[in-house]
Each structure stands twice: as C-alpha cells, then as structure tokens.
C-alpha positions in Angstrom: -35.0 106.1 -88.5 -35.5 109.2 -90.6 -39.4 107.7 -91.5 -39.8 106.9 -87.8 -39.3 110.8 -87.2 -40.9 112.3 -89.6 -44.2 110.0 -88.8 -43.7 111.3 -84.8 -43.6 114.6 -86.2 -46.7 114.5 -88.6 -48.6 113.1 -85.4 -47.4 116.0 -83.5 -48.7 118.5 -85.8 -51.8 116.2 -86.2 -51.8 116.8 -82.5 -51.5 120.3 -82.4 -53.9 121.1 -84.7 -57.0 118.9 -82.4 -55.8 120.9 -79.9 -56.3 124.2 -81.5 -59.9 122.9 -82.7 -60.9 121.8 -79.4 -59.9 124.9 -77.7 -60.5 128.0 -80.3 -58.8 131.5 -79.5 -61.0 134.3 -77.7 -63.0 136.0 -80.4 -62.1 139.2 -81.4 -63.5 141.6 -78.8 -66.6 143.6 -80.0 -67.1 147.5 -80.3 -64.2 148.6 -77.9 -64.4 146.0 -75.5 -66.9 144.9 -72.8 -69.8 142.2 -72.8 -73.3 144.2 -73.0 -74.2 143.5 -69.9 -74.8 146.2 -67.1 -72.1 145.2 -65.5 -69.8 145.3 -68.2 -71.1 147.5 -71.2 -70.0 147.7 -74.7 -67.7 150.3 -74.4 -67.3 153.0 -77.3 -64.4 155.0 -78.3 -64.7 156.4 -81.9 -67.0 156.9 -84.4 -67.2 153.7 -86.4 -68.0 152.1 -83.0 -71.2 154.2 -82.9 -71.7 153.6 -86.3 -71.5 149.9 -85.5 -74.8 150.0 -83.0 -76.9 151.0 -85.4 -76.0 148.4 -88.1 -76.5 145.6 -84.8 -80.1 145.6 -84.1 -79.7 142.4 -81.9 -77.6 145.1 -79.7 -80.1 147.4 -79.1 -81.2 145.5 -76.0 -77.8 145.7 -74.4 -76.1 148.3 -72.2 -73.5 151.0 -73.5 -71.2 153.3 -72.5 -69.3 156.2 -74.0 -65.1 156.2 -73.3 -64.1 159.3 -74.9 -65.3 162.3 -77.4 -66.9 161.3 -80.4 -66.6 163.4 -84.0 -69.5 162.0 -86.5 -68.8 164.6 -89.1 -67.0 161.7 -91.5 -70.8 160.4 -91.8 -73.4 163.0 -93.6 -76.8 162.9 -95.6 -78.0 159.3 -94.4 -74.7 157.9 -93.9 -75.0 157.2 -90.1 -77.0 154.4 -88.8 -79.7 155.3 -86.6 -80.2 153.3 -83.8 -83.2 151.9 -83.0 -86.6 152.4 -85.2 -90.7 151.4 -84.7 -90.0 147.7 -85.2 -87.0 147.0 -83.3 -86.9 150.0 -80.8 -83.7 150.9 -78.6 -84.6 148.9 -75.2 -81.1 148.9 -73.7 -79.1 152.0 -71.9 -76.5 154.4 -73.2 -74.3 156.2 -70.6 -72.4 159.2 -72.2 -70.2 159.0 -69.0 -70.0 163.0 -69.3 -68.5 162.9 -73.2 -69.6 164.5 -76.1 -70.7 163.4 -79.5 -70.1 166.2 -82.3 -71.0 166.9 -85.7 -73.8 164.4 -85.6 -75.7 165.1 -89.3 -78.6 163.3 -91.0 -80.7 164.9 -93.7 -83.7 163.3 -95.3 -86.7 165.3 -96.1 -88.7 162.3 -96.6 -88.1 160.2 -93.1 -89.4 159.8 -90.0 -88.2 158.8 -86.5 -84.8 161.1 -87.3 -82.3 161.6 -84.8 -79.4 159.8 -83.0 -81.6 157.3 -81.5 -84.5 156.7 -83.8 -86.9 154.8 -81.5 -86.4 154.3 -78.1 -89.4 152.2 -75.8 -88.9 150.0 -73.0 -89.5 150.8 -69.4 -85.6 150.1 -68.4 -84.5 151.8 -71.7 -82.1 155.0 -70.9 -80.1 157.6 -72.0 -77.5 159.8 -69.5 -74.9 161.8 -69.6 -74.7 162.5 -72.9 -73.8 166.1 -74.6 -74.8 166.6 -78.5 -72.1 169.1 -79.6 -73.8 171.2 -83.1 -76.0 168.2 -84.1 -78.0 169.5 -87.5 -80.7 167.3 -88.7 -83.6 168.1 -91.2 -86.3 165.9 -91.6 -90.1 164.8 -91.8 -92.1 164.0 -88.6 -90.7 163.0 -85.1 -87.3 164.8 -85.1 -84.9 165.4 -82.9 -80.8 165.6 -82.2 -80.7 162.9 -79.5 -83.9 161.0 -79.9 -87.2 161.3 -82.1 -89.5 159.0 -80.1 -89.4 158.1 -76.4 -91.8 156.0 -75.3 -91.5 154.3 -72.4 -88.0 154.9 -70.7 -85.8 158.3 -69.4 -83.6 160.7 -71.0 -81.5 162.5 -68.1 -78.5 164.8 -68.0 -78.3 165.0 -71.7 -77.8 168.2 -73.7 -77.8 169.3 -77.3 -75.5 172.7 -77.7 -75.6 174.6 -80.8 -76.9 173.6 -84.4 -80.0 173.3 -85.6 -83.2 170.9 -85.6 -85.8 170.9 -88.3 -88.8 169.3 -89.9 -92.4 169.0 -90.5 -94.2 167.7 -87.8 -93.3 166.7 -84.3 -89.7 168.6 -84.0 -88.1 169.3 -80.8 -84.7 170.1 -80.1 -83.6 167.2 -78.1 -86.9 165.1 -78.6 -89.0 165.3 -81.3 -92.1 163.2 -79.1 -91.9 162.1 -75.3 -94.1 159.6 -73.7 -91.2 158.9 -71.0 -89.2 161.3 -68.9 -87.1 163.9 -69.4 -85.1 165.4 -66.5 -82.1 167.9 -66.2 -81.4 168.6 -69.9 -81.3 171.3 -72.2 -81.0 172.2 -75.6 -79.7 175.7 -77.6 -79.9 174.0 -81.2 -82.6 176.5 -83.1 -85.7 174.5 -84.0 -87.7 174.9 -87.3 -91.4 173.2 -87.8 -93.0 173.7 -91.0 -96.2 172.1 -90.0 -97.2 171.6 -86.7 -95.9 171.0 -82.8 -92.5 172.4 -82.7 -90.7 173.1 -79.4 -87.5 174.0 -78.3 -86.6 171.1 -76.3 -89.7 168.7 -77.1 -91.8 168.9 -80.1 -94.9 166.9 -78.7 -95.3 165.5 -74.9 -97.3 163.2 -73.2 -94.8 162.3 -70.3 -92.8 164.0 -68.2 -90.2 167.4 -68.4 -88.6 168.4 -65.3 -85.5 170.8 -64.7 -84.9 171.4 -67.7 -84.2 174.6 -70.3 -84.0 175.5 -74.1 -82.3 179.4 -75.0 -82.5 179.0 -78.8 -84.8 180.5 -81.3 -87.9 178.6 -82.1 -89.8 179.1 -85.0 -92.8 176.9 -86.7 -96.4 177.3 -87.9 -99.1 175.8 -85.5 -98.6 175.0 -82.0 -94.9 176.5 -81.4 -93.4 176.4 -78.0 -90.3 177.9 -76.4 -89.7 174.4 -74.1 -92.6 171.9 -75.6 -94.8 172.3 -79.1 -98.0 170.5 -77.3 -98.3 169.4 -73.9 -100.9 167.0 -74.2 -101.7 165.8 -70.6 -98.3 166.0 -69.5 -96.1 167.3 -66.7 -93.9 170.4 -67.2 -92.3 171.3 -64.0 -89.1 173.1 -63.1 -88.3 174.6 -66.3 -87.6 177.8 -68.2 -86.8 179.5 -71.7 -85.0 182.3 -72.7 -84.4 183.8 -76.9 -87.3 184.2 -78.9 -90.3 182.2 -79.8 -92.3 182.8 -83.1 -95.5 181.3 -85.3 -97.1 181.9 -88.5 -100.6 180.4 -87.1 -101.8 180.0 -83.6 -101.2 178.8 -80.3 -97.7 180.0 -79.8 -96.1 180.1 -76.2 -92.8 181.2 -74.7 -92.9 177.7 -72.6 -95.5 175.7 -74.3 -97.4 176.4 -77.8 -100.9 174.3 -76.3 -100.9 173.0 -72.5 -104.1 170.5 -71.5 -101.6 169.4 -68.7 -99.8 170.5 -65.8 -97.1 173.7 -65.7 -95.8 174.7 -62.6 -92.9 176.4 -61.3 -91.6 177.5 -64.5 -91.0 180.7 -66.3 -90.1 182.4 -69.6 -88.0 185.9 -70.4 -88.6 185.2 -74.1 -90.1 187.5 -76.8 -93.2 185.8 -78.5 -95.1 186.5 -81.3 -97.7 184.8 -83.6 -101.6 185.2 -84.7 -103.9 184.2 -82.9 -103.7 182.4 -79.2 -100.7 183.7 -77.9 -98.9 183.9 -74.8 -95.9 184.8 -73.1 -96.1 181.2 -71.1 -98.8 179.5 -73.1 -100.6 179.8 -76.5 -103.8 177.9 -75.0 -104.3 176.5 -71.9 -106.8 173.5 -71.2 -105.1 172.2 -68.2 -103.5 173.8 -65.2 -100.8 176.6 -64.5 -99.7 177.7 -61.3 -96.7 179.0 -59.7 -95.3 180.5 -62.9 -94.2 183.6 -64.7 -93.5 185.3 -67.7 -91.6 188.5 -68.6 -91.2 188.9 -72.2 -92.9 190.8 -74.7 -95.8 189.7 -76.4 -97.2 190.3 -79.6 -100.1 189.0 -81.6 -103.8 189.5 -83.4 -106.5 187.8 -81.7 -106.5 186.5 -77.9 -103.0 187.6 -76.9 -102.1 187.5 -72.8 -99.2 188.2 -70.9 -99.1 184.9 -69.7 -101.9 182.9 -71.6 -103.4 183.6 -75.0 -106.3 181.8 -74.1 -107.5 180.0 -71.3 -110.6 177.5 -71.7 -111.8 174.2 -70.3 -110.0 171.1 -71.9 -109.1 167.7 -71.3 -108.6 167.4 -67.9 -111.4 169.4 -66.7 -112.1 173.1 -65.8 -108.6 175.0 -66.9 -107.3 176.7 -63.8 -104.2 179.4 -63.7 -102.9 180.1 -59.6 -100.2 182.0 -58.4 -99.1 183.2 -61.3 -97.6 186.6 -62.8 -96.6 188.2 -66.1 -94.3 191.5 -66.7 -94.2 191.7 -70.2 -95.5 194.1 -72.5 -98.4 192.5 -74.7 -99.9 194.3 -77.5 -102.5 192.6 -80.3 -105.9 193.3 -81.7 -108.8 191.7 -80.3 -108.9 190.1 -76.5 -105.4 191.1 -75.2 -104.9 191.0 -71.3 -101.8 192.0 -69.2 -102.6 188.2 -67.8 -104.9 186.4 -70.1 -106.2 187.8 -73.6 -109.4 185.7 -73.5 -111.1 183.6 -70.5 -113.8 181.5 -70.9 -116.1 178.7 -69.9 -115.0 177.1 -66.9 -111.8 178.8 -66.7 -110.4 180.0 -63.5 -108.0 182.6 -62.6 -107.1 183.0 -59.1 -103.9 184.7 -57.0 -102.5 186.1 -60.2 -101.2 189.7 -61.4 -99.9 191.5 -64.5 -97.5 194.6 -64.9 -96.8 195.0 -68.5 -98.2 197.6 -71.0 -101.3 196.6 -72.8 -102.3 197.6 -76.3 -104.8 196.7 -78.5 -108.0 197.4 -80.5 -111.1 195.8 -78.8 -111.8 193.7 -75.4 -108.4 195.3 -74.1 -107.8 194.4 -70.3 -105.1 195.2 -67.7 -105.5 191.8 -66.6 -108.0 189.8 -68.8 -108.9 191.4 -72.4 -112.4 188.9 -72.7 -113.6 187.3 -69.3 -116.6 184.9 -69.1 -115.6 183.6 -65.9 -114.9 185.2 -62.3 -111.0 186.4 -61.3 -110.2 185.7 -57.1 -107.9 187.6 -55.7 -106.2 188.9 -58.9 -105.2 192.3 -59.8 -103.2 194.6 -62.4 -100.9 197.3 -62.2 -103.1 200.6 -63.3 -99.9 202.8 -63.9 -97.6 200.3 -66.0 -100.2 198.6 -68.0 -102.2 201.9 -69.1 -105.8 200.2 -68.3 -107.6 201.7 -65.6 
C-alpha cells in the first residue's frame, strides 16, 4: 500500500513538471514595463533602464516613454551607452513625457556622433517632450547634447539647460548635424567648436529649424552662429538668440554663421565678434533673409555689417535681404556697414534700414560699406549712424 502511494506521488510530481514545461511562467518585463509598440511603449523609470536602451540595438526601432526624472551622474567618461550609430540608427520614438534627464556626461575627444542619441535616421523617428539638465559633452565631430546626427526624423519640444557642449567640427548645443525637423526647442548650454561649424542649437543644418532659441555664449573658429553654424539650403524660421557669439576666424553671425538657405521671421540681440564676414544676424548670406532684425553690437575686421557681413550670390541663386533692419553699433576695418558690410554681384537689398553707429577705416556706409548692386527702398539714420 505504501509503495502504491509513493508511485502516485511520483506520478503527480511528474505531471506537475510536465504542466510547467508546457505552460511556462510569464517572462520578466523588459525595462520598466511595456512591449515597445506605439500603443504600449517601453517604460523608463531609472538610469539603468536608460543605459539598457543603448546596450540593445535590436530595440532601437521600438517606442519608449520616460516615466520619471532620471539622473545619469553615475555614468562618467564613456560609460554611458549612446543610443544609435551609423550602422544601426535609432529609428523609433522616445517620448520624454515632460520629464528631465540630468547630468548626462560623455567625454571622448576622438569620438564621433557623441550625444545621448548618436545617430537618428528614419522618417518615423521622433524625440519629443524631453529636457536635458546640465549635459556635458566633449568629443570630436558631430557633437550635441541630445542628438549628434538627425537624418530623417524630428525633434519636438526638447531642450538642453546649462552644461556645455564642445568638439572639433559640427558642434551644436542640442544637435550636431540636422537634416530633419527641429521645432519648439531651445538650448542654454554653452558651445565651443575648435574648428568648423558651431551653433548654439545646431552646428550644421540642411533641414528645418522653427520656433527655437539659444541663449548661451557660443565660441568657435570658422562658421559660428548663435543658433546655427552653417545653414546649407535649410530653413530657419521664428527663431532668436541672445548672449554672445565669438569666432577667431571668418563667418560669424548672431543667428547663423553662414547662410545659403532661408532665414525668416527671426531676430538676435546678441553681441558678435569675429575676423572677416561678421554680421549681427548672419556672417555671410548666399540665400534669402527676410522679415528679420538684429539689435546687438558687431565687431570685426573686414566685411562687417549690423545684419550681414557679406551678401553674395550663393547656391540658391541671387542672395537677397528684404524687410529687415539692424539697430546695433558696428565697428571694423574695411567694408563696414550699418546693415551689410559688403554687397556684391547679383545680391539684392530691398526695403531695409539701419540705425546703429558705424565706425571703420575704409569703405564705410550707414547702410552698406561696399556696394556692387543697387539698393531699393532702403535707408539709414544719418544722425545715429554718424554717416552722412
């Protein structure tokens, strides 16, 4: 009888094992929950879950949602796993949900594509409603605080407060290189570019930047702008900058270092200093600028203007400046103007005015320092400018 009971118990145990094998227990939830779909995004609550995203490239096409403020100060140097790279871009979505990520740090002087998100490239890729507080990034090229390279995709309602971003080339307070769409964003992080293309928000732009601003000091070498370093065929609209912009070389502007795209409905109150091609709004213009103004002081050497340093036909045809004005004082050496330092070839200035004081050595004008083309319906204030 005892033997029979033992046999029954053994059969019961084997049966339970079989049931468990056939019906496994639910898998442990990934991240803080969710399934990675648009309807049920992965939920992020703490630093290790942010770190986990970068360690799983297979998830870079998924959807994420931040559920709490996250402090990344425990990751220093190159410890943080950057999300997205050239081989496997981030193509999903990340909804900051109004929360902040603080103390993101990444320092690797020889690295490229350095930011919280390294490489983002897909028509459906989106980063939105996310704040970075005190980010500090110091790397090589394509350097930003939030995204180093934005191809197809969008960034909406994001910001970088305080902190600093520095690098060699293509350096921006929020994004290093933008080919997509950036809207309703701002940056107050200071920016330093040791070589080319540094901007308070974006280092190099061929996409669209709208309803954005930057307020921190920007310093660089060549092609330095308060908002965008180089706007190559891109669009900048409804944007502004404050604070100061300085460059040790050429093409330095309060809003854009060099423009061959479109700038509209934008302004700057920043002080600007550089060598040649220095302007209150743009150092150089080979595109279209309209409905804009500048109100900060401008200092340079040659081709210095209250709004634009040099206005010259560029990649998109005849350069034009219309319905614009400048109010800041302008000082330089040769070709110094209250609105434009040097206006040449088929470049056009129409319906503009300037009122800042203008001083220089040769080729000085209340409106334009040196002019190869006609100005239409434009004027300057002879009393405030000191130029009769």
